[in-house]
N, C-alpha and C positions, 0 to 999 in steps of 0.2 A: 289759395289762388283762385281767381275767377275763371269760370268757364269761358272758352274762346268762341267767338262767332265772327263770321266774315260778311262782307257785302258783295253784291254782284251788280254791275252797272253796264248799260250799253254805252259804247264809245261811238256816239253818232258822228258820221262823216269821216271816221277813221278807216283807212284802207288796209293798214297792217300795224303790227307791233312797232315797226320802225317809224311810221308816221306819227303814231301816238307818242313815242319817245321824243321825236323832234319837236312836236307841238308843245309838249310839257316842258322841254328844256327852254324854249323861247318864252313861255309863259312864266316859268319859275324865275327867270332872270329879273322879273319885275319886283321881286321880294328880297329883302335884306338877307334872309337866311338861305335863299336859293332853292327852297324846297317847292316842288310842284303841289298844286292844290286843285281840288274839285269842289266847287261851291254848289250847294244844294239847298232847297227851301226848307226841308225838314231836318230836325235834329234827331239823330238816332236815339231811341229810348234805351237801347242796349249798349250805351256808350262804354260802361266798364268792360263788357265782354269783347268789344271791338279793340279797346286799348290794351287788353291783356295779351295781344299778339295777333290780332286779326288783320286781314288784308282786304283790299278791294280787288275783285276779280273782274277783268275787263272783257266784255263781249264785243268782238270785232267780226263783222260779216257773218253773224249768226252762230259764232263759236266762241266759247271762253278760250282765250289764247294766252293770257298772261295775268299776273297779279302784282300788286304793290302793297307793301306793309303800310298800315295806317299808323302814323307817328303821333298825331294829336288831332283834336277837333278845336277849331277857333271860331269864335263868334265874329261875324262880319256884317256890316250894314251896307246894303245895296244903294245905288243911286236913287232908288225910289223910297229910301228910308226904312225898308223892311229888313229885319234881322234874319240872317241866314247862317248856315253851318258850312265852314270851310274844312273839308277833309284834307289835312296836311299829310302828304305822302312821302315815303322814302323814294328818292329818285331812281332807284334800281327797279327796272321791270324784270320780273322773273317769268320766263316762258313756262307754260304749263302744257300738259297733254290737252289736245283739243277736246272740247265737250260741247255738243250742240245746245243752243239756248234760244228759245223763241223770243221775239220782241216783247218788251213790256215797258211801262212808264216808270220813271224814277229809278230807285235802287231797291233791292230786296236783300233780306238777310240770307246767308248761305251757311248751312251747318258744315262744320269741318269734315264730317263723313261724306258730304255731297260734293265737296270741292275736288276738282281734278288735281292729280299729283303734279308736282314740279317736274319739268324735263331734266334729265341728267345734264350736267354742265356741257358735255361734249355734243349733245343733241340740240342744245339751245341755238347753236349757230347754223343748224341745217336749214335749208330752204323749205318753208312750209308747203304742205300740199295745197292745191287750190281749194277754197272753202267748200265748193259743191262736192268735190271728191271726198274731202275730209268728213263732211256731213254724212254722205252716203255710207262711208266705211264705218263711221260711229253708229249709224242707225242699225247696221247689221252686226255690230259688236266686234269689229276688227280693230278699231281704235279705242 
């Protein structure tokens, strides 16, 4: 079995996990399979490791807050004729423990040992802490 790796990506303009979920649902409705996608310029070189059970971890307001399993990678051509990679994602957003993450361009690989754990099902519905407070608590090791 292949080793697993994940991706981490900023969700620019997203205010919360709920707004990411709503945006993805409206975008996914455009496709016959109803699966959300994130289109990126670069094709991951570690494709087999991602497809072996990897997820994309979403950074919202400076914190990794949730993840989605990557189902497959599709080749798509943009309006400009440039071939790109569509990360086809499981529609379920799984909330994770908050983990601070500085801004960066594009996506990055994320080792499983560095990925924040999923929240227990009962805690996933809790109201999240304000990002500034969560970041401060994470910085001192409380979260």
